[in-house]
Structure formats: C-alpha cells, structure tokens
N, C-alpha and C positions, 0 to 999 in steps of 0.2 A: 926666708924657711918654712912659712905658715902657708906662701903660695903654692911654695912644692907642695905639702902635704894637703891643700883643699885637690891639685889633681891628680894625685894618687886617690884619693877617696874619689874621687870624679870619675874614675876609669874604671874601676869594676864597676860603677853603674851602668855605662856606657857600653860595657862590654856582656852586664847583665842584660839589658834591654835587648841588646842585638842578634843574641842568644836568645830572648823569647820571640822576638820578633820572626824567626827561623824558620819555625811549624810555618806562618802565616804564609809563606812563600815557599814553600814547601807546595800547598794547598792550591796555590793560586796556580801553579806550575800543571799541578795534577787534574784540576778542574777540566780543562780541554780534552785531557785522555778520557776523564767520565763521560764529556759529552761530546764525543763518537761514539759510543755506545747507542744508543739511540739511533744514529745513522744507521746501525744494523739492521734494524726491525723493516724498513723500505724493500731491503734484499728480500726478507722473509716474507712480506708480501708479493713482490714480483714471481716470487716461487709459487705462491697461492692463487695465480691470475689463469695459469691452466685447467684448474680446479672449477674453473666457469665454463668452459668450452661443452661440457656436456649438457651446457643448458640453449647450445646453440642449435639443434634440432628442434624445439621446440619453437622457430620461427614460424613465422604465418607460412601455411601451404600457399603455391600460386594458381591453386583453384579449390573452390568447393562444388562438391556435385549432391545432388539429393536429388532421387528418382523414387516417385510411389504407383504402385501398380495397385488398381484397384480396379473397374471396368473401362477406365480411360488412363493410360500412360503420362502422369506429371513429369516432367524434367524442368528443375532447379539447378543455377549454374553460374557462378561466379566464378572470373578467372581475370587473372591480370598477369600476361606477357608469358601464359601457361604453354608448353607443347599440345601441339593437338592429336599428338603421339597416346600422352599421357591421359588427357581428357578422353579419348575413345577404349583407351584399354580400361579403364575405371566403369565407363559405362557400360562397357559389355562384360563386365563380373557382375551389375545389378540389374541387366534385362537378361543374363543367360543368353545370349543371343551374340556371334560376331561381330565387331562394326570396322568394315577395313575401311582405310584410306587410301586412294590412289597416290600416284609418286609424287605427285605437285603437291598433293594435302600433305602428306608424312612431313613437309620443309617449313609447314606453318605453324605460327603463334596465335594465340589467341587470347585477347582483350575484350570480355561482354561479362553481362550481368542483367540476367533473368528470371524470372522466378513463376512456375506453375505454369510454364506454357507445355500442350499436348505435344505430343510424340513428334510427328509432321512438321509443324510451324517450328519447334525446340533444333529437329534437324536442318534446317534452312537457316538458320541462327549461326550455324557453324559450318556449313558448306553451299558454292550455289547451284551443285548439280547433285539430288540424294536420291537412291533410289535404297527401297523398302521391300524387304521380299517377304510376306504374311504365310501364315496358315492359318487358315479359315474353317470350322466346322459349319456344316447345316444346321445342326441340330436349336432346339429354340435355346435363345437368350446364351449362347457363344458369344465372343469377341474376339476379334483378327487379332492374332498373337505375333510379334515380329522373329522371324526365323535368321533375319541377316541384311543390314544397315550397312550402304557404301557412300560414303561421303569422295566428292568426285569435284575437280575443276571444271571449266568450260574445254571444249575440246579434247577429251580425254575419249577414251573408248570406254564402254558400257560393261560391268563386269559379266561374265557370262553365265548364260540361264541355268545353268545346273552348279552353278557356283555352292549354292545352299540346298537347293532344291533337289533330289536325285532320288529316281525310284528305288525301292528297297526290295522289290521283285522284279522275277522276269516275265508275270504271267497278266498279259498287258490282252486286253480285248480287242481283235481285229473284229469288223465289222465284215459278216459275209451270209447275208439274207440267201436264201436259195427261193423263195419269194418272186414269184415276175412282179417288175417295176410297177404296174397299175396298183398290186396291193398292197406294197411295199408303201404309196404316196397315202392308201386309205390308212394305213396300220400306224406310221410315222410321219408328219409329216414338219420339216424343218428346213428354216431358208436362214445365211447368215451374210448380213449387209453391214458396211459401214459402222463395223461395234454391234452393232444390235442383233440379238437372237430373235426367231418367234420359231414356238415348236408347239405342236399339237399332237397329243397320243394319250388312246384309250386303252386303258387294260391290258397295256404293253409292257415285258421283261427289261425290269431297270436295264439290265446290262445291253439289251437291245437297243435303246432311248441314247445310254452314253457313249455307247459305239458309233449310234448317228452323232452325236454331238460333236465327238471326237472326228470323224469322219471329215465332218462339214466344216470344223473351225482349225482343227491341225492341232489341238490341246489336246498334252499326251493322258492317255490312260491306264489305271492302275487299278485292277483286280487281283485282293489278292485269296479272297472269300468268293466261293459262289453263291449265289444268290437267287432265291425262285420269288422276289418281290417284285411286284408289278406297280405300276406308277400310273394314273392320270395326270396329265399336264395341257395345260393351255395358257400358254406364255407367247406375247406378243411384244416385240420391239424392246424388247430388256436390254440393259448392258450385259455383256457376255456374262460377266463375274456374279452377277444379280440373278441371271437366268439359271445360271447352274447351280447355285445354292435353294436352288425352289422346285428343282426334282425330286429331292428325295432327304429326309432329316438324318442320311445315312453317310452324307459324302463328307470330305475334306476337300479344299480345296486350296491349292498353294496358288501366290499372282505376287507379282510385281508389281510395285508403285512408281510409276518416276513421276517424280514431284515436280521436276525443272519442266514439262511438257505437259502435265496432268495426264498422262496414261497409266490404267490399271489394266495389266495383261496376264490372264491366267495362263499361270505356267504345269499344272500338273492335277488331275483327278483322280481323287483316291476313293474308292468304294470300302470302307469301313463297316468291320463285322457287326451288327446290331448288339447290344449287351444283351446275355440270357438273362432272363427273370428269374428268379430261386423260387 
C-alpha cells in the first residue's frame, strides 16, 4: 500500500516535469524556422547587384588622346586594341580638320603608346602611307595648318587632289601677255625643272608673276581680288612651295605632303587681299 502511494505521488511529478519540458521542445522546432529568415537576405543582395551596373561605363576607355596646338602640333596617344576609326574621329575633332581612312585602314585596330610626337611622325605611327594637305600663309610668322589628313595602306589609290582643297572662286588668272616674247623674257624670267623653281622679276605686277608661275608649273591660281601690287623677285633653284611663298606676303598656298614618298606638291595658290589699315 505504501508503494502504491509513492507511485501516485511520483506520477504527478513526472507529469509536471513533462509539461515544463514541452516549451523547450517547441522552441527547438521553431529555431530552424527562425534561422531561415537570414537566408532571405542574400536574395535581397542579389536584387541589389543590378544597381552596380551604372559603374560599368566608368571602365577604362580603349584609348587616350591628347593634342597640343601651339606653334607646332603635338600628339600623345595610348591605345589598346582600339578601333582606328574611333581614334581618327577624335583626332579630327581636336584638329578641326577631317581625318579620313582608306578602306583597308577602316578595319584596323591600334595598340600603341607614344607621347608628345609632332604631327607628321605621329601619323606615320598609325598608318604606312600618310597624306596631309596643308594651308600655308606667306605672311611672316605663319605656321602650316592641316586641312585634311589621309591614312592609307600600301597599294591603295591616293585621295583626290581636290578632296579638301577646292577653289572658292571662279576668278582664275590666265596669262596672256600681248608683249613680244623677247620683252617678256626681259620682264619675267622663269624656269621649273626637277621640282625646283628659278624666277626673276623686277617691278612686275604680282598677278603677272603668279600667272607665269601657274603656267610654268601647272599649279592652279585663284585671285579673288584685283591688286596693283608689284614685286621684285630673284629666286634660284628653290623647291616650288618655298619659292611661291617668297613672291609676296599676301599669298596662301595649299599643298599636299606625301610622307611615304617624301614629296610636297603645291595644289593651289590664292591671292589674299591685304588687311586694310585703319
């Protein structure tokens, strides 16, 4: 009987201890559910990844170009597998002159690095055959200004002579002296051989002298304004472009430099109206 009473007393104690233990079991089941909540955070991070895309355009560009234009044009370029068409477009904007590529060069890419190289050798680093059209004033202190650059490959045709250098007027001077041939020889003596010009004129109208140069060399002449200027010239065996610029300070010469063949060919002579003094 005493044992039965002890069992009855112990049984409620076990029941009570089981009831007290049940909350801890419930928490252990809920803990994994609570642990899944942080797992949702990576999903939020993944949704934030596209927000990082705007930083993509800040990647290093395929080339860096710098142009300095003072008395002499300097070029600096660092490129890694950059399209030559893109480089040419940027160079054209900076020089304010067209930069054209031949069909072969349009397909090329450039990996190159150079700094502070003057215009002509810089262009030769980009293409094997280079043509540059210049505008040169005969006024003292004037510097050649490129008006067109052409980058070509071997065995490709040269650009048209009038691609960028075109006459702006139809008022061309045509020689037509009515004097006798012997008198003409006394007034203007001119010869052009092997790219060298010899010219002698004393107190002759500038238009007549320029007309004689045009006839002798085949270089086009454009005279926009009439002039009464007379010149005294004594030139012997000078390259044609240098000789033309010595005739008068009121001339503008357009010429093409063929860097591959090391040739400079005058394209057009323009007589510029002198500035009026106030």
